[in-house]
C-alpha positions as a Markdown table, in Angstrom:
| # | Residue | x | y | z |
|---|---|---|---|---|
| 1 | Met | 0.0 | 0.0 | 0.0 |
| 2 | Thr | 1.5 | 3.4 | -1.0 |
| 3 | Met | 1.8 | 6.3 | 1.4 |
| 4 | Asn | -1.0 | 8.2 | -0.3 |
| 5 | Glu | -3.3 | 5.2 | -0.1 |
| 6 | Glu | -2.4 | 4.8 | 3.6 |
| 7 | Gln | -3.2 | 8.4 | 4.2 |
| 8 | Arg | -6.5 | 8.1 | 2.4 |
| 9 | Gln | -7.5 | 5.0 | 4.4 |
| 10 | Ala | -6.5 | 6.8 | 7.7 |
| 11 | Arg | -8.6 | 9.8 | 6.7 |
| 12 | Leu | -11.6 | 7.6 | 5.8 |
| 13 | Ala | -11.3 | 5.8 | 9.2 |
| 14 | Gln | -11.2 | 9.1 | 11.0 |
| 15 | Ile | -14.3 | 10.4 | 9.1 |
| 16 | Lys | -16.1 | 7.2 | 10.0 |
| 17 | Arg | -15.2 | 7.5 | 13.7 |
| 18 | Gln | -16.4 | 11.1 | 13.8 |
| 19 | Trp | -19.6 | 10.2 | 12.0 |
| 20 | Glu | -20.3 | 7.3 | 14.5 |
| 21 | Gln | -19.5 | 9.6 | 17.4 |
| 22 | Arg | -22.0 | 12.2 | 16.2 |
| 23 | Arg | -24.7 | 9.5 | 15.8 |
| 24 | Ala | -23.9 | 8.3 | 19.4 |
| 25 | Ile | -24.3 | 11.9 | 20.7 |
| 26 | Gly | -27.5 | 12.3 | 18.8 |
| 27 | Arg | -28.9 | 9.2 | 20.4 |
| 28 | Ser | -27.8 | 10.2 | 23.8 |
| 29 | Leu | -29.4 | 13.7 | 23.5 |
| 30 | Gly | -32.4 | 12.5 | 21.6 |
| 31 | Lys | -34.9 | 13.0 | 24.5 |
| 32 | Ile | -34.0 | 16.6 | 25.1 |
| 33 | Lys | -36.5 | 19.2 | 23.8 |
| 34 | Thr | -34.5 | 22.4 | 24.1 |
| 35 | Lys | -30.7 | 23.0 | 24.5 |
| 36 | Ile | -29.6 | 26.5 | 25.7 |
| 37 | Gly | -26.0 | 27.6 | 26.0 |
| 38 | Val | -24.9 | 30.3 | 28.4 |
| 39 | Tyr | -21.8 | 31.9 | 26.9 |
| 40 | Ser | -19.3 | 34.7 | 26.7 |
| 41 | Ala | -15.7 | 34.8 | 25.5 |
| 42 | Lys | -14.8 | 36.7 | 28.7 |
| 43 | Gly | -14.2 | 34.7 | 31.8 |
| 44 | Gly | -15.5 | 36.0 | 35.1 |
| 45 | Val | -18.7 | 37.6 | 33.8 |
| 46 | Gly | -20.9 | 35.1 | 35.7 |
| 47 | Lys | -21.8 | 32.5 | 33.1 |
| 48 | Thr | -21.9 | 29.8 | 35.7 |
| 49 | Thr | -24.1 | 31.8 | 38.1 |
| 50 | Val | -26.5 | 32.7 | 35.3 |
| 51 | Ala | -26.6 | 29.1 | 33.9 |
| 52 | Val | -27.2 | 27.5 | 37.3 |
| 53 | Asn | -29.8 | 30.0 | 38.5 |
| 54 | Leu | -31.6 | 29.8 | 35.1 |
| 55 | Ala | -31.7 | 26.0 | 35.4 |
| 56 | Ala | -33.0 | 26.2 | 39.0 |
| 57 | Arg | -35.6 | 28.8 | 38.0 |
| 58 | Leu | -36.9 | 26.5 | 35.2 |
| 59 | Ala | -36.9 | 23.4 | 37.6 |
| 60 | Ala | -38.9 | 25.4 | 40.1 |
| 61 | Asp | -41.6 | 25.9 | 37.5 |
| 62 | Gly | -41.9 | 22.2 | 37.1 |
| 63 | Tyr | -39.7 | 21.7 | 34.0 |
| 64 | Val | -37.4 | 18.7 | 33.8 |
| 65 | Val | -34.0 | 20.3 | 33.5 |
| 66 | Gly | -30.4 | 19.2 | 33.0 |
| 67 | Leu | -27.2 | 21.3 | 33.5 |
| 68 | Leu | -24.0 | 20.4 | 31.6 |
| 69 | Asp | -20.9 | 22.1 | 32.9 |
| 70 | Ala | -18.9 | 22.2 | 29.7 |
| 71 | Asp | -16.0 | 24.2 | 31.3 |
| 72 | Ile | -13.7 | 21.3 | 31.6 |
| 73 | Asp | -10.6 | 22.8 | 33.0 |
| 74 | Thr | -12.2 | 25.2 | 35.6 |
| 75 | Pro | -15.6 | 23.6 | 36.5 |
| 76 | Asn | -17.6 | 25.4 | 39.1 |
| 77 | Ala | -21.3 | 24.6 | 38.5 |
| 78 | Pro | -21.7 | 22.0 | 41.3 |
| 79 | Glu | -20.4 | 24.5 | 43.8 |
| 80 | Val | -22.9 | 27.1 | 42.7 |
| 81 | Leu | -25.8 | 24.6 | 42.5 |
| 82 | Gly | -25.1 | 23.2 | 46.0 |
| 83 | Gly | -27.0 | 20.2 | 47.4 |
| 84 | Gly | -24.0 | 17.9 | 47.7 |
| 85 | Ala | -25.4 | 15.2 | 45.3 |
| 86 | Arg | -23.0 | 13.1 | 43.3 |
| 87 | Pro | -23.4 | 11.4 | 39.9 |
| 88 | Asp | -23.7 | 7.6 | 39.6 |
| 89 | Ser | -22.8 | 5.1 | 36.9 |
| 90 | Val | -25.1 | 2.4 | 35.6 |
| 91 | Asp | -24.1 | 0.0 | 32.8 |
| 92 | Gly | -21.1 | 2.3 | 31.9 |
| 93 | Arg | -23.3 | 5.4 | 31.5 |
| 94 | Ile | -23.2 | 8.5 | 33.7 |
| 95 | Val | -26.4 | 9.1 | 35.8 |
| 96 | Pro | -26.3 | 12.9 | 36.6 |
| 97 | Ala | -26.3 | 14.2 | 40.1 |
| 98 | Glu | -29.6 | 15.9 | 41.1 |
| 99 | Ala | -30.1 | 18.9 | 43.4 |
| 100 | Phe | -33.0 | 21.3 | 43.6 |
| 101 | Gly | -34.7 | 19.6 | 40.7 |
| 102 | Val | -31.7 | 20.0 | 38.4 |
| 103 | Lys | -29.8 | 17.1 | 36.9 |
| 104 | Ala | -26.1 | 18.0 | 36.7 |
| 105 | Val | -22.9 | 16.7 | 35.1 |
| 106 | Ser | -19.5 | 18.4 | 35.6 |
| 107 | Met | -15.9 | 17.6 | 35.5 |
| 108 | Ser | -15.8 | 18.8 | 39.1 |
| 109 | Tyr | -17.6 | 15.7 | 40.2 |
| 110 | Phe | -14.8 | 13.5 | 38.9 |
| 111 | Gln | -11.9 | 15.4 | 40.5 |
| 112 | Gln | -10.3 | 13.7 | 43.6 |
| 113 | Asn | -9.0 | 17.1 | 44.7 |
| 114 | Ser | -11.0 | 20.1 | 43.6 |
| 115 | Glu | -8.0 | 22.4 | 44.2 |
| 116 | Glu | -5.9 | 20.6 | 41.6 |
| 117 | Ala | -5.5 | 22.3 | 38.2 |
| 118 | Ile | -6.7 | 20.4 | 35.2 |
| 119 | Ile | -3.8 | 21.0 | 32.8 |
| 120 | Trp | -5.0 | 19.5 | 29.5 |
| 121 | Arg | -4.4 | 20.4 | 25.9 |
| 122 | Gly | -7.2 | 21.0 | 23.4 |
| 123 | Pro | -7.6 | 17.4 | 22.2 |
| 124 | Met | -8.0 | 16.1 | 25.7 |
| 125 | Ile | -10.7 | 18.7 | 26.5 |
| 126 | His | -12.4 | 17.9 | 23.2 |
| 127 | Asn | -12.4 | 14.2 | 24.2 |
| 128 | Ala | -13.8 | 14.9 | 27.7 |
| 129 | Ile | -16.7 | 17.0 | 26.3 |
| 130 | Asn | -17.5 | 14.2 | 23.8 |
| 131 | Gln | -17.4 | 11.6 | 26.6 |
| 132 | Phe | -19.9 | 13.7 | 28.6 |
| 133 | Leu | -22.2 | 14.1 | 25.6 |
| 134 | Gln | -22.1 | 10.4 | 24.6 |
| 135 | Met | -22.1 | 8.7 | 28.0 |
| 136 | Thr | -24.6 | 10.8 | 30.1 |
| 137 | Asp | -28.0 | 9.3 | 30.5 |
| 138 | Trp | -30.1 | 12.5 | 30.7 |
| 139 | Gly | -33.4 | 10.8 | 30.1 |
| 140 | Asp | -36.4 | 13.0 | 29.0 |
| 141 | Leu | -35.5 | 16.7 | 29.5 |
| 142 | Asp | -37.5 | 19.8 | 28.8 |
| 143 | Phe | -34.3 | 21.9 | 28.9 |
| 144 | Leu | -30.6 | 21.3 | 28.9 |
| 145 | Val | -28.7 | 24.4 | 30.1 |
| 146 | Val | -25.0 | 24.3 | 29.0 |
| 147 | Asp | -22.5 | 26.3 | 31.0 |
| 148 | Met | -20.1 | 27.1 | 28.2 |
| 149 | Pro | -16.3 | 27.5 | 28.6 |
| 150 | Pro | -15.0 | 31.0 | 27.9 |
| 151 | Gly | -13.0 | 32.0 | 24.8 |
| 152 | Thr | -13.5 | 31.4 | 21.1 |
| 153 | Ser | -11.3 | 28.5 | 20.4 |
| 154 | Asp | -11.1 | 24.7 | 21.1 |
| 155 | Ala | -13.5 | 24.1 | 24.0 |
| 156 | Pro | -16.5 | 26.3 | 23.0 |
| 157 | Leu | -15.9 | 25.4 | 19.4 |
| 158 | Thr | -16.2 | 21.7 | 20.2 |
| 159 | Val | -19.5 | 22.2 | 22.1 |
| 160 | Met | -21.0 | 24.3 | 19.2 |
| 161 | Gln | -19.9 | 21.8 | 16.6 |
| 162 | Val | -21.1 | 18.6 | 18.2 |
| 163 | Leu | -24.1 | 19.8 | 20.3 |
| 164 | Ala | -27.0 | 21.0 | 18.2 |
| 165 | Met | -28.0 | 24.0 | 20.3 |
| 166 | Asp | -31.3 | 25.8 | 20.0 |
| 167 | Gly | -29.5 | 29.0 | 20.9 |
| 168 | Phe | -27.2 | 30.9 | 23.2 |
| 169 | Val | -27.7 | 33.4 | 26.0 |
| 170 | Val | -24.7 | 35.8 | 25.9 |
| 171 | Val | -23.6 | 37.2 | 29.3 |
| 172 | Thr | -21.9 | 40.5 | 29.7 |
| 173 | Thr | -21.1 | 42.9 | 32.5 |
| 174 | Pro | -21.3 | 46.7 | 32.4 |
| 175 | Gln | -17.6 | 47.1 | 31.6 |
| 176 | Ser | -16.6 | 48.0 | 28.1 |
| 177 | Leu | -14.0 | 45.1 | 27.8 |
| 178 | Ala | -16.7 | 42.6 | 28.8 |
| 179 | Ala | -19.0 | 44.0 | 26.2 |
| 180 | Leu | -16.3 | 43.7 | 23.6 |
| 181 | Asp | -15.7 | 40.1 | 24.4 |
| 182 | Ala | -19.4 | 39.4 | 24.4 |
| 183 | Lys | -19.6 | 40.9 | 20.9 |
| 184 | Arg | -16.8 | 38.5 | 19.8 |
| 185 | Ser | -18.9 | 35.6 | 21.3 |
| 186 | Ile | -21.9 | 36.7 | 19.3 |
| 187 | Asn | -19.8 | 36.9 | 16.1 |
| 188 | Met | -18.5 | 33.4 | 16.7 |
| 189 | Ile | -22.1 | 32.0 | 17.3 |
| 190 | Arg | -23.3 | 33.7 | 14.1 |
| 191 | Lys | -20.4 | 32.4 | 12.0 |
| 192 | Leu | -21.5 | 28.9 | 13.1 |
| 193 | Asn | -25.1 | 29.6 | 12.1 |
| 194 | Val | -26.6 | 29.2 | 15.5 |
| 195 | Glu | -29.2 | 31.5 | 17.1 |
| 196 | Val | -28.3 | 34.1 | 19.7 |
| 197 | Leu | -31.3 | 34.2 | 21.9 |
| 198 | Gly | -30.4 | 37.4 | 23.6 |
| 199 | Val | -28.1 | 39.3 | 26.0 |
| 200 | Val | -28.1 | 39.4 | 29.8 |
| 201 | Glu | -26.2 | 42.0 | 31.7 |
| 202 | Asn | -24.7 | 40.7 | 35.0 |
| 203 | Tyr | -23.2 | 42.6 | 38.0 |
| 204 | Thr | -25.3 | 45.6 | 37.3 |
| 205 | Gly | -25.3 | 48.3 | 40.0 |
| 206 | Glu | -23.5 | 51.2 | 41.6 |
| 207 | Val | -20.1 | 49.4 | 41.6 |
| 208 | Phe | -19.8 | 48.6 | 37.9 |
| 209 | Gly | -22.6 | 50.7 | 36.4 |
| 210 | Ser | -25.1 | 49.5 | 33.8 |
| 211 | Gly | -26.2 | 49.8 | 30.2 |
| 212 | Ala | -23.6 | 47.8 | 28.3 |
| 213 | Gly | -25.9 | 44.9 | 27.7 |
| 214 | Arg | -28.7 | 47.0 | 26.4 |
| 215 | Glu | -26.3 | 48.9 | 24.1 |
| 216 | Leu | -24.8 | 45.7 | 22.8 |
| 217 | Ser | -28.3 | 44.3 | 22.1 |
| 218 | Ser | -29.3 | 47.4 | 20.2 |
| 219 | Ala | -26.1 | 47.6 | 18.2 |
| 220 | Leu | -26.3 | 44.0 | 17.1 |
| 221 | Asp | -30.1 | 43.9 | 16.7 |
| 222 | Leu | -30.6 | 41.3 | 19.5 |
| 223 | Pro | -33.2 | 40.9 | 22.2 |
| 224 | Tyr | -32.2 | 42.3 | 25.6 |
| 225 | Leu | -33.2 | 39.7 | 28.1 |
| 226 | Gly | -32.6 | 41.6 | 31.3 |
| 227 | Gln | -30.1 | 42.5 | 34.0 |
| 228 | Ile | -28.9 | 41.0 | 37.2 |
| 229 | Ala | -27.8 | 43.2 | 40.0 |
| 230 | Leu | -24.6 | 42.6 | 42.1 |
| 231 | Arg | -26.1 | 41.5 | 45.4 |
| 232 | Ser | -24.8 | 40.2 | 48.7 |
| 233 | Asp | -27.4 | 37.4 | 48.5 |
| 234 | Tyr | -25.0 | 35.4 | 46.4 |
| 235 | Arg | -22.7 | 34.9 | 49.4 |
| 236 | Asp | -24.9 | 31.9 | 50.5 |
| 237 | Asp | -23.9 | 29.1 | 48.2 |
| 238 | Ser | -26.0 | 26.4 | 49.9 |
| 239 | Gln | -28.5 | 26.6 | 47.1 |
| 240 | Pro | -29.1 | 28.6 | 43.9 |
| 241 | Thr | -29.7 | 32.2 | 44.9 |
| 242 | Val | -32.8 | 32.4 | 42.7 |
| 243 | Leu | -34.5 | 30.0 | 45.2 |
| 244 | Ala | -33.6 | 32.1 | 48.2 |
| 245 | Ser | -33.9 | 35.7 | 47.2 |
| 246 | Pro | -37.2 | 37.3 | 46.0 |
| 247 | Glu | -35.2 | 40.1 | 44.3 |
| 248 | Val | -33.1 | 37.6 | 42.3 |
| 249 | Arg | -36.1 | 35.5 | 41.6 |
| 250 | Ala | -37.8 | 38.6 | 40.1 |
| 251 | Glu | -34.8 | 39.2 | 37.8 |
| 252 | Tyr | -34.8 | 35.7 | 36.5 |
| 253 | Asp | -38.6 | 35.8 | 36.1 |
| 254 | Ala | -38.1 | 38.7 | 33.7 |
| 255 | Ile | -35.2 | 37.0 | 31.9 |
| 256 | Trp | -37.2 | 33.8 | 31.5 |
| 257 | Ser | -40.2 | 35.7 | 30.3 |
| 258 | Ala | -38.2 | 37.3 | 27.5 |
| 259 | Leu | -36.3 | 34.1 | 26.7 |
| 260 | Arg | -39.4 | 32.1 | 26.5 |
| 261 | Gly | -40.9 | 34.6 | 24.1 |
| 262 | Arg | -37.8 | 34.4 | 22.0 |
| 263 | Leu | -37.8 | 30.6 | 21.9 |
| 264 | Glu | -41.5 | 30.5 | 21.0 |
| 265 | Ala | -40.9 | 33.0 | 18.2 |
| 266 | Leu | -38.1 | 30.9 | 16.8 |
| 267 | Glu | -40.2 | 27.7 | 17.0 |
| 268 | Ala | -43.0 | 29.4 | 15.1 |
| 269 | Met | -40.7 | 30.4 | 12.3 |
| 270 | Pro | -40.8 | 28.1 | 9.2 |
| 271 | Asp | -37.4 | 26.3 | 9.3 |
| 272 | Gln | -36.8 | 24.9 | 5.9 |
| 273 | Gln | -33.1 | 24.5 | 6.6 |
| 274 | Ser | -33.5 | 22.2 | 9.5 |
| 275 | Ser | -34.7 | 19.2 | 7.5 |
| 276 | Ala | -31.8 | 19.7 | 5.1 |
| 277 | Asp | -29.4 | 19.9 | 8.0 |
| 278 | Ala | -30.8 | 16.7 | 9.5 |
| 279 | Asp | -30.2 | 14.9 | 6.2 |
| 280 | Thr | -26.7 | 16.2 | 6.0 |
| 281 | Ala | -26.0 | 15.2 | 9.6 |
| 282 | Glu | -26.7 | 11.5 | 8.7 |
| 283 | Gln | -24.0 | 11.5 | 6.1 |
| 284 | Pro | -20.2 | 11.2 | 6.8 |
| 285 | Ala | -18.3 | 14.4 | 6.1 |
| 286 | Pro | -16.5 | 14.3 | 2.6 |
């Protein structure tokens, strides 16, 4: 066999593996109705706080909700969720931990020492995300909320490419640098032809100011979902703050109202492309 033929065979084998992997992920996530990513290229803007509290807010309304912490190297969602539950394993599949009505999976659950740094290169992070997507038994979910990793490279790109998201909530804070990175996030989402559901402004108040989220939404013609104030209520990490603070609950009520309207509007739109995409997804890449 010549070198060119060997390379061709190796390439075909890789394509087949990727195709089978995508089919396995599709089967694993087949019972999830709506998948929402919470994202920003900027770290520290509160993506995890927003993702966890949004998931808990939905669960409190009676929805069946999952939370995937896709931030592999700095996972924090279980600490924000609280409850102390741990995932289980049945027949080689991950059974999510459950707390406050939210089913959760995170790399944090699988660390022996939570203070140890996870020092992995891109391919290892890619594999870990794919393992979570293939091996987790979510069951029937109304919503899967995905706490996205920051940045615009390997980790978020992997999630966007392998997980067919219904859309993303982009989080910014009032500072101009955070708004700039949120704009980069939005541009990345749009390049991958995924919906931006809207913008949330976090840490609003006297300390950091306000307005960047609304300005960003207006500039990019996106829905402004609402703002979340910087409050001392978040010091209590025994449960999601949305369940303990009436003020925080009111903020998430407003965000969910706007987000639900956006999801309903998108669902009502004729989507001729989706059937073509589904047909394409069944075929191996050329």
